[in-house]
Backbone as JSON, one array per atom type, in Angstrom:
{
  "sequence": "MSQRKLVFVYNADSGTLNALKDAIHKIVRPSTYPCSLCAVTYGNLGMKNEWKTFVNELGISVEFLHRDEFCEQYDCTDGKYPVAFMNEQGKLTEFISTEEFDATTKLDALMDLVKTKLHQQGLN",
  "N": [[36.7, 98.9, -32.04], [39.88, 100.26, -31.53], [43.02, 98.77, -30.79], [45.41, 99.97, -28.76], [48.84, 100.47, -27.95], [51.51, 101.42, -25.91], [54.88, 101.69, -26.72], [57.93, 101.53, -25.38], [61.28, 102.19, -26.03], [64.45, 101.3, -25.14], [67.71, 102.82, -25.08], [69.67, 100.77, -25.33], [71.03, 97.47, -25.54], [69.68, 94.12, -25.33], [70.22, 91.39, -22.98], [72.28, 89.64, -20.6], [75.04, 90.3, -20.23], [75.15, 92.85, -21.43], [73.37, 94.21, -19.74], [74.79, 94.15, -17.34], [77.08, 95.66, -18.04], [75.79, 98.09, -18.55], [74.75, 98.7, -16.01], [77.09, 99.08, -14.51], [78.18, 101.24, -15.9], [76.22, 103.23, -15.37], [76.68, 103.63, -12.66], [79.43, 104.32, -12.44], [79.95, 106.38, -14.37], [77.59, 108.25, -14.53], [76.79, 110.62, -15.83], [77.43, 110.28, -18.47], [75.92, 108.25, -19.36], [74.1, 106.64, -21.89], [71.3, 106.19, -22.07], [68.61, 107.88, -21.34], [66.03, 107.2, -20.6], [66.35, 104.76, -19.23], [68.0, 105.67, -17.14], [66.31, 107.3, -15.65], [64.13, 105.66, -14.95], [65.08, 103.34, -13.8], [66.71, 101.96, -10.96], [69.61, 100.93, -9.1], [68.88, 98.34, -8.56], [66.98, 97.48, -10.33], [63.83, 98.09, -12.1], [62.22, 101.02, -11.01], [59.87, 101.04, -8.36], [57.83, 102.98, -8.22], [57.59, 103.84, -10.89], [56.9, 101.43, -12.1], [54.39, 100.93, -10.9], [53.0, 103.18, -11.82], [52.99, 102.76, -14.63], [51.53, 100.37, -14.75], [49.04, 101.3, -14.03], [48.13, 102.9, -16.05], [46.09, 102.31, -17.85], [46.35, 101.48, -20.42], [47.93, 99.25, -22.71], [51.37, 98.47, -22.3], [54.64, 98.2, -23.53], [58.01, 97.29, -23.13], [61.07, 97.53, -24.69], [64.4, 96.6, -25.6], [66.72, 98.17, -27.85], [67.69, 96.31, -29.78], [65.8, 94.26, -29.58], [63.52, 95.65, -30.33], [64.1, 96.16, -33.02], [64.01, 93.57, -33.98], [61.31, 92.92, -33.69], [59.85, 94.92, -34.97], [59.73, 96.7, -38.04], [62.46, 98.28, -38.29], [64.57, 101.14, -38.65], [67.85, 102.57, -38.52], [67.61, 104.4, -35.82], [67.08, 107.06, -33.42], [67.52, 106.66, -29.98], [66.68, 106.74, -26.47], [63.21, 106.14, -27.22], [59.66, 106.5, -27.55], [56.79, 104.91, -28.79], [53.46, 105.08, -30.09], [51.58, 102.36, -30.7], [49.25, 101.54, -32.89], [47.15, 99.31, -34.04], [49.29, 98.04, -35.34], [50.58, 100.15, -36.56], [53.11, 102.43, -36.07], [53.55, 105.44, -34.32], [55.45, 108.24, -33.36], [55.65, 108.86, -29.94], [57.0, 109.83, -27.64], [59.85, 111.67, -28.03], [63.42, 111.22, -28.55], [64.78, 113.52, -27.79], [62.95, 114.65, -26.01], [62.97, 112.69, -23.98], [65.67, 112.94, -23.19], [65.63, 115.49, -22.11], [64.21, 115.14, -19.84], [64.82, 114.65, -16.64], [63.96, 113.71, -14.23], [61.91, 111.33, -12.54], [59.22, 111.99, -11.86], [58.72, 114.06, -13.66], [58.84, 112.69, -16.08], [56.64, 110.96, -15.8], [54.59, 112.87, -15.71], [54.85, 113.89, -18.3], [54.14, 111.64, -19.87], [51.46, 111.31, -19.03], [50.37, 113.77, -19.91], [50.74, 113.58, -22.7], [49.15, 111.32, -23.27], [46.68, 112.33, -22.54], [46.41, 114.36, -24.47], [45.93, 112.8, -26.66], [43.5, 111.88, -26.11], [43.29, 109.72, -24.4], [43.44, 109.57, -21.69]],
  "CA": [[37.57, 99.65, -31.13], [41.27, 100.0, -31.85], [43.9, 98.37, -29.7], [46.6, 100.81, -28.72], [49.88, 100.05, -27.01], [52.71, 102.25, -25.82], [56.11, 100.92, -26.86], [59.11, 102.26, -24.94], [62.49, 101.54, -26.54], [65.65, 101.74, -24.44], [68.94, 103.0, -25.83], [70.54, 99.71, -24.81], [70.72, 96.16, -26.1], [69.27, 93.12, -24.35], [71.2, 90.38, -22.59], [72.87, 89.76, -19.28], [76.3, 91.03, -20.28], [74.83, 94.26, -21.68], [72.76, 94.75, -18.52], [75.88, 94.34, -16.38], [77.86, 96.81, -18.5], [74.97, 99.29, -18.35], [74.67, 98.98, -14.57], [78.38, 99.64, -14.1], [78.29, 102.57, -16.52], [75.35, 104.16, -14.62], [77.28, 103.91, -11.36], [80.75, 104.93, -12.58], [79.88, 107.61, -15.15], [76.17, 108.48, -14.83], [76.57, 111.76, -16.73], [77.66, 109.87, -19.86], [75.09, 107.08, -19.67], [73.37, 107.03, -23.11], [69.86, 105.94, -22.08], [67.94, 108.72, -20.34], [64.86, 106.46, -20.11], [66.86, 103.83, -18.21], [68.54, 106.43, -16.01], [65.21, 107.86, -14.85], [63.15, 104.66, -14.51], [65.74, 102.21, -13.15], [67.7, 102.16, -9.94], [70.65, 99.9, -9.17], [68.32, 97.0, -8.35], [65.9, 97.2, -11.27], [62.85, 99.13, -12.37], [61.71, 101.69, -9.81], [58.5, 100.65, -8.04], [56.93, 104.08, -8.54], [57.39, 103.78, -12.34], [56.19, 100.17, -12.38], [53.0, 101.16, -10.5], [52.46, 104.18, -12.75], [52.77, 102.1, -15.92], [50.45, 99.39, -14.59], [47.77, 101.99, -13.81], [47.86, 103.82, -17.16], [44.87, 101.96, -18.57], [46.73, 101.17, -21.79], [49.01, 98.27, -22.75], [52.7, 99.06, -22.41], [55.7, 97.24, -23.85], [59.37, 97.83, -23.0], [61.99, 96.77, -25.52], [65.72, 97.13, -25.9], [66.73, 98.54, -29.28], [67.83, 95.12, -30.63], [64.51, 93.57, -29.56], [62.62, 96.47, -31.12], [64.39, 95.94, -34.44], [63.57, 92.21, -34.31], [59.85, 92.85, -33.71], [59.27, 95.93, -35.83], [60.57, 97.06, -39.18], [63.09, 99.51, -37.81], [65.77, 101.66, -39.28], [68.73, 103.14, -37.51], [66.95, 105.56, -35.26], [67.62, 107.59, -32.18], [66.91, 106.05, -28.8], [65.4, 106.1, -26.27], [62.06, 106.7, -27.89], [58.43, 105.77, -27.27], [55.84, 104.94, -29.9], [52.11, 104.58, -29.92], [51.31, 101.32, -31.68], [47.81, 101.4, -33.1], [46.9, 98.31, -35.08], [50.53, 97.77, -36.06], [51.17, 101.38, -37.1], [53.83, 103.15, -35.03], [53.75, 106.88, -34.41], [56.28, 108.67, -32.24], [54.9, 109.34, -28.78], [57.97, 110.65, -26.91], [61.09, 111.7, -28.81], [64.7, 111.1, -27.84], [65.06, 114.82, -27.19], [62.07, 114.81, -24.84], [63.52, 111.83, -22.92], [66.93, 113.51, -22.72], [65.33, 116.7, -21.34], [63.47, 114.74, -18.64], [65.82, 114.06, -15.76], [63.32, 113.23, -13.0], [60.82, 110.39, -12.78], [57.94, 112.71, -11.81], [58.57, 114.81, -14.91], [58.53, 111.72, -17.13], [55.26, 110.52, -15.61], [53.75, 113.99, -16.14], [54.93, 113.94, -19.76], [53.34, 110.53, -20.39], [50.04, 111.65, -18.78], [50.0, 114.88, -20.79], [50.65, 113.08, -24.08], [47.98, 110.46, -23.36], [45.52, 113.23, -22.5], [46.33, 115.02, -25.77], [45.4, 111.83, -27.61], [42.19, 111.48, -25.64], [43.4, 108.39, -23.79], [43.57, 109.62, -20.23]],
  "C": [[39.02, 99.28, -31.41], [42.05, 99.63, -30.6], [45.16, 99.21, -29.79], [47.56, 100.28, -27.67], [51.02, 101.05, -27.07], [53.92, 101.35, -25.88], [57.28, 101.82, -26.5], [60.34, 101.49, -25.41], [63.71, 102.16, -25.85], [66.81, 101.94, -25.41], [69.99, 102.05, -25.26], [70.11, 98.41, -25.48], [70.4, 95.17, -24.98], [70.42, 92.18, -24.01], [71.86, 90.69, -21.26], [74.16, 90.57, -19.27], [76.07, 92.52, -20.52], [74.23, 94.91, -20.45], [73.83, 95.04, -17.47], [76.72, 95.55, -16.76], [77.1, 98.1, -18.27], [74.92, 99.69, -16.88], [75.97, 99.61, -14.07], [78.55, 101.05, -14.64], [77.46, 103.6, -15.74], [75.96, 104.56, -13.29], [78.56, 104.73, -11.5], [80.7, 106.29, -13.28], [78.44, 107.94, -15.51], [75.92, 109.63, -15.81], [76.76, 111.4, -18.19], [76.82, 108.66, -20.25], [74.14, 107.44, -20.8], [71.86, 106.81, -23.1], [69.18, 106.73, -20.97], [66.68, 108.05, -19.8], [65.28, 105.49, -19.0], [67.3, 104.58, -16.95], [67.45, 106.93, -15.09], [64.32, 106.77, -14.24], [63.76, 103.46, -13.79], [66.69, 102.69, -12.07], [68.75, 101.06, -10.08], [70.1, 98.48, -9.07], [67.15, 96.69, -9.28], [64.96, 98.37, -11.44], [62.31, 99.7, -11.06], [60.24, 101.35, -9.61], [57.49, 101.73, -8.42], [56.6, 104.08, -10.05], [56.58, 102.55, -12.72], [54.69, 100.33, -12.05], [52.33, 102.12, -11.47], [52.08, 103.53, -14.08], [51.59, 101.12, -15.84], [49.07, 100.04, -14.44], [47.4, 102.95, -14.94], [46.55, 103.53, -17.89], [45.11, 101.7, -20.05], [47.87, 100.14, -21.73], [50.34, 98.99, -22.96], [53.71, 97.94, -22.65], [57.04, 97.96, -23.73], [60.29, 96.93, -23.8], [63.36, 97.44, -25.54], [65.78, 97.37, -27.4], [66.9, 97.32, -30.19], [66.52, 94.32, -30.69], [63.48, 94.33, -30.41], [62.84, 96.21, -32.62], [64.02, 94.53, -34.88], [62.05, 92.15, -34.5], [59.19, 93.81, -34.7], [60.25, 96.22, -36.96], [61.26, 98.37, -38.84], [64.3, 99.87, -38.65], [66.67, 102.16, -38.17], [68.11, 104.44, -37.02], [67.67, 106.06, -34.04], [66.82, 107.01, -31.03], [67.41, 106.76, -27.57], [64.3, 106.85, -27.01], [60.84, 105.9, -27.46], [57.49, 105.97, -28.45], [54.46, 104.56, -29.4], [51.91, 103.59, -31.05], [49.79, 101.16, -31.76], [47.6, 100.51, -34.31], [48.13, 98.11, -35.96], [51.2, 98.99, -36.66], [51.8, 102.17, -35.95], [53.88, 104.64, -35.34], [54.54, 107.31, -33.17], [55.4, 109.29, -31.16], [55.76, 110.26, -27.92], [59.29, 110.54, -27.67], [62.31, 111.51, -27.91], [65.02, 112.41, -27.12], [64.19, 115.07, -25.95], [62.56, 113.93, -23.68], [64.77, 112.46, -22.33], [66.72, 114.76, -21.86], [64.62, 116.38, -20.02], [64.4, 113.98, -17.71], [65.26, 113.53, -14.44], [62.14, 112.34, -13.35], [59.46, 111.08, -12.79], [57.68, 113.46, -13.11], [58.24, 113.87, -16.07], [57.09, 111.24, -17.01], [54.28, 111.61, -16.03], [53.71, 114.09, -17.66], [54.06, 112.85, -20.39], [51.85, 110.85, -20.22], [49.56, 112.74, -19.72], [49.81, 114.39, -22.22], [49.45, 112.16, -24.25], [46.71, 111.3, -23.38], [45.31, 113.93, -23.85], [45.75, 114.09, -26.84], [44.04, 111.29, -27.18], [42.17, 110.12, -24.96], [43.46, 108.43, -22.28], [42.95, 110.88, -19.69]]
}
């Protein structure tokens, strides 16, 4: 049986200073914030509970990485973010594209997209 994992990659770098800058940017200029995944799944105080519960109940392992962490863990090239990959035995295939994230402006729509894509792959 293969081990599959969803890998979500934020269009942001890790670290406290970056998190602070991102939080301020989301509040001051939300329309120009570059990470649509962050904008939909995070509020001012952290990850939204509804998203956290949804992810925990997917029945598949999920990993969240900032783009710098992703490049440290996986052989990455300069790509477009945010993006989600299906990791199956170390092989990454795109699961949700940057364009799909950018077109999804509501949390419910993102959850529906994830469920639909998992269903298409016979995982849900």
